C-alpha positions as CSV (number, residue, x, y, z in Angstrom):
1,X,-60.1,48.4,-80.3
2,X,-58.1,46.6,-82.9
3,X,-59.6,44.2,-85.4
4,X,-59.8,40.5,-84.3
5,X,-56.8,38.5,-85.6
6,X,-57.6,36.0,-88.4
7,X,-55.2,33.1,-87.8
8,X,-57.0,30.8,-90.3
9,X,-56.8,33.4,-93.2
10,X,-53.2,34.0,-92.4
11,X,-52.5,30.3,-92.5
12,X,-54.2,29.9,-95.8
13,X,-52.2,32.8,-97.2
14,X,-48.9,31.4,-95.8
15,X,-49.6,28.0,-97.3
16,X,-50.0,29.6,-100.8
17,X,-46.9,31.8,-100.3
18,X,-44.8,28.8,-99.3
19,X,-46.3,26.4,-101.8
20,X,-47.4,24.0,-99.1
21,X,-50.7,22.0,-98.9
22,X,-53.1,22.9,-96.0
23,X,-53.2,20.5,-93.1
24,X,-57.0,20.3,-92.4
25,X,-56.3,19.7,-88.6
26,X,-54.3,22.8,-88.2
27,X,-56.9,24.7,-90.2
28,X,-59.7,23.5,-87.9
29,X,-57.7,24.4,-84.8
30,X,-57.0,28.0,-86.1
31,X,-60.6,28.4,-87.1
32,X,-61.7,27.5,-83.6
33,X,-59.1,29.8,-82.2
34,X,-60.4,32.7,-84.3
35,X,-63.8,32.3,-82.5
36,X,-62.3,32.4,-79.0
37,X,-63.1,35.6,-77.2
38,X,-60.2,35.2,-74.7
39,X,-57.6,35.4,-77.5
40,X,-56.9,39.2,-77.3
41,X,-57.5,39.5,-73.4
42,X,-55.8,36.5,-71.9
43,X,-54.1,34.7,-74.7
44,X,-54.8,31.1,-75.7
45,X,-53.0,27.7,-76.2
46,X,-53.3,26.2,-79.6
47,X,-53.9,22.4,-79.0
48,X,-52.7,20.6,-82.1
49,X,-51.9,17.4,-80.4
50,X,-51.6,14.4,-82.7
51,X,-53.3,12.1,-80.1
52,X,-56.5,14.1,-80.1
53,X,-59.4,11.7,-80.6
54,X,-62.3,14.2,-80.7
55,X,-61.7,15.5,-84.2
56,X,-60.1,14.0,-87.3
57,X,-56.3,14.4,-87.0
58,X,-53.7,14.8,-89.7
59,X,-50.4,14.8,-87.8
60,X,-48.2,17.8,-88.2
61,X,-45.0,17.4,-90.2
62,X,-42.0,19.6,-90.5
63,X,-43.4,21.3,-93.5
64,X,-46.7,21.9,-91.8
65,X,-44.7,23.5,-88.9
66,X,-42.8,25.8,-91.1
67,X,-46.1,27.3,-92.4
68,X,-47.5,27.5,-88.8
69,X,-44.4,29.1,-87.4
70,X,-44.5,31.8,-90.0
71,X,-48.1,32.6,-89.0
72,X,-47.4,32.6,-85.2
73,X,-44.1,34.5,-85.3
74,X,-45.7,37.9,-84.3
75,X,-48.9,36.5,-82.8
76,X,-48.8,38.0,-79.3
77,X,-52.1,36.5,-78.3
78,X,-50.8,32.9,-78.7
79,X,-49.3,32.0,-75.3
80,X,-49.3,28.2,-75.6
81,X,-48.6,25.6,-78.3
82,X,-49.3,21.9,-77.8
83,X,-47.6,19.8,-80.6
84,X,-47.4,16.5,-78.8
85,X,-47.6,13.1,-80.6
86,X,-46.8,14.6,-84.1
87,X,-44.2,13.8,-86.8
88,X,-41.7,16.5,-86.1
89,X,-38.0,15.8,-86.6
90,X,-34.8,17.8,-86.4
91,X,-35.9,19.7,-89.4
92,X,-39.0,20.8,-87.5
93,X,-36.9,21.7,-84.5
94,X,-35.3,24.4,-86.7
95,X,-38.8,26.0,-87.2
96,X,-39.4,25.7,-83.4
97,X,-36.2,27.5,-82.7
98,X,-37.1,30.2,-85.2
99,X,-40.5,30.7,-83.5
100,X,-38.8,30.9,-80.1
101,X,-36.6,33.6,-81.3
102,X,-39.4,35.6,-83.0
103,X,-42.4,35.2,-80.7
104,X,-42.0,37.0,-77.3
105,X,-45.3,35.8,-75.8
106,X,-45.1,32.0,-76.0
107,X,-45.0,30.7,-72.4
108,X,-45.9,27.0,-72.9
109,X,-44.5,24.6,-75.5
110,X,-45.3,20.9,-75.6
111,X,-43.3,18.8,-78.0
112,X,-43.5,15.5,-76.3
113,X,-43.3,12.3,-78.2
114,X,-42.1,13.6,-81.6
115,X,-38.9,12.4,-83.4
116,X,-36.6,15.2,-82.5
117,X,-33.0,14.1,-81.9
118,X,-29.7,15.5,-80.9
119,X,-29.3,18.2,-83.5
120,X,-32.9,19.3,-82.9
121,X,-32.3,19.6,-79.2
122,X,-29.3,21.8,-79.8
123,X,-31.3,24.2,-82.0
124,X,-34.1,24.4,-79.3
125,X,-31.7,24.8,-76.4
126,X,-29.7,27.5,-78.2
127,X,-32.9,29.5,-79.0
128,X,-33.6,29.5,-75.2
129,X,-30.3,31.2,-74.5
130,X,-32.0,34.5,-75.6
131,X,-35.6,33.7,-75.1
132,X,-37.1,35.4,-72.0
133,X,-40.7,34.3,-72.5
134,X,-41.0,30.6,-72.4
135,X,-41.9,29.2,-68.9
136,X,-42.8,25.6,-69.6
137,X,-41.1,23.2,-72.1
138,X,-42.0,19.6,-72.5
139,X,-39.4,17.4,-74.5
140,X,-40.7,14.1,-73.2
141,X,-40.0,11.0,-75.4
142,X,-37.8,12.8,-77.9
143,X,-34.6,10.7,-78.3
144,X,-32.2,13.5,-77.8
145,X,-29.7,11.4,-76.1
146,X,-26.8,12.3,-73.8
147,X,-25.4,14.9,-76.1
148,X,-28.7,16.6,-76.7
149,X,-29.3,16.7,-72.9
150,X,-25.9,18.4,-72.6
151,X,-27.2,21.3,-74.6
152,X,-30.1,21.8,-72.2
153,X,-27.6,21.7,-69.3
154,X,-25.8,24.5,-70.8
155,X,-29.0,26.4,-71.5
156,X,-29.9,26.1,-67.8
157,X,-26.7,28.1,-67.0
158,X,-27.8,30.9,-69.2
159,X,-31.6,31.0,-69.3
160,X,-33.3,32.6,-66.3
161,X,-37.0,32.4,-67.4
162,X,-37.8,28.7,-67.8
163,X,-39.7,27.4,-64.7
164,X,-40.7,23.9,-65.9
165,X,-38.6,21.5,-68.0
166,X,-39.6,18.0,-68.9
167,X,-36.7,15.8,-70.2
168,X,-38.3,12.4,-69.3
169,X,-37.7,9.4,-71.5
170,X,-35.1,11.3,-73.6
171,X,-32.4,8.7,-73.4
172,X,-30.0,10.9,-71.5
173,X,-27.0,9.4,-69.8
174,X,-24.9,9.7,-66.7
175,X,-22.7,12.7,-67.8
176,X,-25.8,14.6,-68.9
177,X,-27.6,14.1,-65.6
178,X,-24.6,15.2,-63.7
179,X,-24.3,18.4,-65.8
180,X,-28.0,19.2,-65.3
181,X,-27.8,18.7,-61.6
182,X,-24.7,20.9,-61.5
183,X,-26.5,23.6,-63.5
184,X,-29.5,23.5,-61.3
185,X,-27.2,24.1,-58.3
186,X,-26.9,27.7,-59.5
187,X,-30.2,28.1,-61.5
188,X,-32.8,29.9,-59.4
189,X,-35.7,30.0,-61.9
190,X,-36.5,26.3,-62.5
191,X,-39.2,25.1,-60.2
192,X,-40.0,21.7,-61.8
193,X,-37.8,19.3,-63.7
194,X,-38.4,15.7,-65.0
195,X,-35.5,13.5,-65.5
196,X,-37.2,10.2,-65.7
197,X,-35.8,7.0,-67.3
198,X,-32.2,7.9,-68.3
199,X,-29.8,5.3,-69.8
200,X,-27.5,4.3,-67.0
201,X,-25.0,1.6,-67.8
202,X,-23.5,1.4,-64.3
203,X,-24.8,0.2,-61.0
204,X,-23.1,3.2,-59.3
205,X,-25.2,6.0,-57.7
206,X,-23.1,8.8,-59.0
207,X,-26.0,10.6,-60.6
208,X,-28.1,10.4,-57.4
209,X,-25.2,11.8,-55.3
210,X,-25.0,14.8,-57.6
211,X,-28.8,15.3,-57.5
212,X,-28.5,15.2,-53.6
213,X,-25.8,17.8,-53.7
214,X,-28.0,20.0,-55.9
215,X,-30.9,19.7,-53.4
216,X,-28.6,20.8,-50.6
217,X,-27.9,24.0,-52.5
218,X,-31.0,24.7,-54.4
219,X,-34.0,26.4,-52.6
220,X,-36.2,27.2,-55.6
221,X,-36.9,23.7,-57.0
222,X,-40.5,22.6,-56.1
223,X,-40.8,19.4,-58.1
224,X,-38.4,16.6,-59.0
225,X,-39.0,13.4,-61.0
226,X,-36.4,10.6,-60.7
227,X,-38.5,7.7,-62.0
228,X,-36.5,4.6,-63.3
229,X,-33.1,5.7,-62.1
230,X,-32.1,2.2,-60.8
231,X,-31.9,3.9,-57.4
232,X,-31.2,1.7,-54.4
233,X,-31.2,2.4,-50.6
234,X,-27.7,4.0,-50.6
235,X,-29.0,6.6,-53.2
236,X,-32.2,7.2,-51.1
237,X,-30.0,7.8,-48.0
238,X,-28.0,10.5,-49.9
239,X,-31.2,12.2,-51.0
240,X,-32.6,12.1,-47.6
241,X,-29.5,13.8,-46.1
242,X,-30.1,16.5,-48.6
243,X,-33.8,16.8,-47.8
244,X,-32.9,17.7,-44.2
245,X,-31.3,21.0,-45.6
246,X,-33.8,21.6,-48.4
247,X,-36.7,23.9,-47.6
248,X,-38.4,24.1,-51.0
249,X,-39.2,20.6,-52.5
250,X,-42.9,19.9,-52.4
251,X,-43.1,16.9,-54.8
252,X,-40.6,14.0,-55.0
253,X,-41.1,11.2,-57.5
254,X,-39.0,8.0,-56.7
255,X,-41.2,5.6,-58.6
256,X,-40.0,2.4,-60.5
257,X,-36.7,2.2,-58.6
258,X,-35.2,-0.5,-56.4
259,X,-36.0,1.0,-52.9
260,X,-36.6,-1.5,-50.1
261,X,-37.9,-1.1,-46.6
262,X,-34.3,-0.2,-45.5
263,X,-34.3,2.8,-47.8
264,X,-37.8,3.8,-46.7
265,X,-36.6,3.9,-43.2
266,X,-34.5,7.0,-44.2
267,X,-37.6,8.6,-45.8
268,X,-39.6,8.0,-42.7
269,X,-37.0,9.8,-40.6
270,X,-37.1,12.7,-43.1
271,X,-40.9,12.9,-42.9
272,X,-40.7,13.4,-39.1
273,X,-38.7,16.6,-39.6
274,X,-39.4,17.9,-43.1
275,X,-42.0,20.6,-43.3
276,X,-42.4,21.2,-47.0
277,X,-42.8,17.8,-48.9
278,X,-46.5,17.5,-50.1
279,X,-46.5,14.7,-52.6
280,X,-44.4,11.4,-52.4
281,X,-44.5,8.9,-55.2
282,X,-43.0,5.5,-54.4
283,X,-45.0,3.4,-56.7
284,X,-43.3,0.2,-58.1
285,X,-40.5,-0.3,-55.5
286,X,-40.1,-3.0,-52.9
287,X,-41.4,-1.4,-49.6
288,X,-43.2,-4.4,-48.3
289,X,-44.9,-4.3,-44.8
290,X,-41.8,-3.0,-43.0
291,X,-41.5,0.0,-45.3
292,X,-45.2,0.8,-45.1
293,X,-45.0,0.7,-41.3
294,X,-42.0,3.1,-41.3
295,X,-44.0,5.5,-43.3
296,X,-47.2,5.1,-41.3
297,X,-45.4,5.7,-38.0
298,X,-43.9,8.9,-39.3
299,X,-47.3,10.1,-40.8
300,X,-49.3,9.2,-37.7
301,X,-47.1,10.7,-35.0
302,X,-45.0,13.4,-36.6
303,X,-45.6,14.6,-40.2
304,X,-48.5,17.1,-40.9
305,X,-47.3,18.3,-44.3
306,X,-47.6,15.4,-46.8
307,X,-50.8,15.5,-48.6
308,X,-50.4,12.7,-51.2
309,X,-48.8,9.3,-51.1
310,X,-48.5,6.5,-53.7
311,X,-47.3,3.1,-52.7
312,X,-48.8,1.3,-55.7
313,X,-47.2,-2.2,-56.5
314,X,-44.9,-2.5,-53.6
315,X,-45.6,-6.0,-52.3
316,X,-47.3,-4.6,-49.2
317,X,-49.8,-7.0,-47.5
318,X,-52.6,-6.5,-45.0
319,X,-50.4,-5.5,-42.0
320,X,-48.6,-2.7,-43.8
321,X,-51.8,-1.4,-45.6
322,X,-53.9,-1.4,-42.4
323,X,-51.1,0.6,-40.7
324,X,-51.3,3.2,-43.5
325,X,-55.1,3.3,-43.1
326,X,-54.7,3.8,-39.4
327,X,-52.3,6.7,-39.9
328,X,-54.9,8.5,-42.0
329,X,-57.3,8.4,-39.0
330,X,-54.7,10.4,-37.0
331,X,-53.2,12.5,-39.8
332,X,-55.9,14.7,-41.2
333,X,-53.6,16.4,-43.7
334,X,-52.9,13.2,-45.8
335,X,-55.8,13.4,-48.2
336,X,-54.8,11.2,-51.1
337,X,-53.3,7.7,-51.0
338,X,-52.9,5.2,-53.9
339,X,-52.5,1.5,-53.0
340,X,-53.4,-0.7,-55.9
341,X,-51.2,-3.6,-57.0
342,X,-50.4,-4.8,-53.4
343,X,-51.7,-7.8,-51.5
344,X,-55.2,-7.0,-50.2
345,X,-56.7,-9.2,-47.5
346,X,-60.0,-8.8,-45.6
347,X,-58.6,-6.5,-43.1
348,X,-57.2,-4.1,-45.8
349,X,-60.6,-4.1,-47.7
350,X,-62.5,-3.4,-44.5
351,X,-60.0,-0.6,-43.4
352,X,-60.1,1.3,-46.6
353,X,-63.8,0.7,-47.2
354,X,-64.3,2.4,-43.7
355,X,-62.1,5.4,-44.7
356,X,-64.2,5.9,-47.9
357,X,-67.6,5.3,-46.4
358,X,-67.0,7.7,-43.4
359,X,-65.8,10.4,-45.8
360,X,-62.2,10.5,-44.5
361,X,-60.9,9.3,-47.9
362,X,-62.7,10.9,-50.8
363,X,-63.5,8.6,-53.9
364,X,-61.4,10.8,-56.2
365,X,-58.4,10.7,-53.9
366,X,-57.6,7.1,-54.1
367,X,-57.3,4.3,-56.7
368,X,-59.7,1.8,-55.1
369,X,-63.5,1.6,-54.6
370,X,-65.2,-0.7,-52.1
371,X,-67.9,-3.3,-53.0
372,X,-69.4,-6.3,-51.3
373,X,-70.0,-9.9,-52.3
374,X,-71.9,-12.1,-49.9
375,X,-71.4,-9.6,-47.1
376,X,-67.6,-9.5,-47.5
377,X,-65.7,-6.3,-48.4
378,X,-63.6,-6.1,-51.6
379,X,-61.8,-3.3,-53.3
380,X,-61.9,-2.7,-57.1
381,X,-59.3,-0.6,-59.1
382,X,-60.1,3.0,-60.1
383,X,-58.1,4.8,-62.9
384,X,-57.0,7.5,-60.5
385,X,-53.3,8.2,-59.7
386,X,-50.5,10.8,-59.7
387,X,-49.8,10.6,-63.5
388,X,-53.4,10.4,-64.5
389,X,-53.1,13.3,-67.1
390,X,-49.3,12.9,-67.8
391,X,-49.7,11.7,-71.4
392,X,-53.0,13.4,-72.2
393,X,-55.1,16.3,-70.9
394,X,-58.8,17.2,-71.3
395,X,-59.5,18.8,-74.6
396,X,-62.1,21.0,-72.9
397,X,-61.9,22.4,-69.4
398,X,-59.0,22.4,-67.0
399,X,-57.8,19.7,-64.5
400,X,-57.9,21.4,-61.1
401,X,-56.8,18.4,-58.9
402,X,-53.1,18.9,-58.6
403,X,-52.7,15.4,-57.2
404,X,-54.2,13.7,-60.2
405,X,-52.1,15.8,-62.6
406,X,-49.0,16.2,-60.6
407,X,-46.4,15.7,-63.3
408,X,-45.0,19.2,-63.6
409,X,-48.4,20.6,-62.4
410,X,-47.7,21.4,-58.8
411,X,-45.3,24.2,-59.4
412,X,-46.7,27.7,-59.0
413,X,-47.0,28.6,-62.6
414,X,-49.9,28.0,-65.0
415,X,-49.8,25.8,-68.1
416,X,-50.0,28.9,-70.1
């Protein structure tokens, strides 16, 4: 058996060789990694997230990453690297690209909310042309822009290893979204993609039409996020037409759009026939009672596949919410429902209190909790939801509830 690797000693030596000061946070993480018994057998993820609140954090700079990359270049036992919320710029992206070219075991890379721009995106995307190891990449919140997104669209035409790609909040534009959708028409490896909050300067639904065309032809994509796309009912209708032909999508995120009850009517028809969709996120739209009733009819009488539904903040009153609660009595497959931010009346509070108290709705599968005042039922808010662990994850242990951590988590690949 080979000697245990000494990452910390290698880091100290690399700092001396490159004339860089040690980052105490990196040193601490590497010291803890050296103690991990799983390192040589299963591989580990180095969690060097700048938003860690359990230990003192000195955020990672480009110079810090240069030293770290030199240590990890041949470290086959490092299978994941979490660098979210640090101070990395395009200069740091150069070191990321070098690491992707040298390390053939890294499967998970989280760069969300750094300061990487267009040129950094180009370096990382080009490195993935030849990289055959990385499975999951998160670029969330780096302002790579439309041009930076185009480099990732080109990468998707070449790379056949990447399975999860998160490009949410990256300031991408219409042209970039169309190119990514076109690339995914042919790409058969990507299982989950996040395209949240692009910059769209037109009221047209051209991007949604291209995404719909992609869904008609792609039978490998499992998870799709289209939050904040300014999507209206016509766009939803195009997506629903595609979903009749799609047999792979299990999680669809249409949150924070402009979908009304007319658009939800199309979704209700899809749910009557679709046999694959498991999670549907419609939070912060304008479903109102009519939309909730369309969904409840489909779920009560036809659909037995959907497991998780979010209708948070949709201007739904008691009539629509009670209809959804009644659907849960008939449909035993629907296990999680999130309803906070709507108009609760006494009938709503009683209906959901009954679901929870009878055990039909488990407390960790909804965002409300019943309580009584003077004999009258009320509902309090719980911090549960589909994106509970999107911006942060537990520093110890693993989140096992796919519904509570659904952002790029339902696809059949591990974080590592």
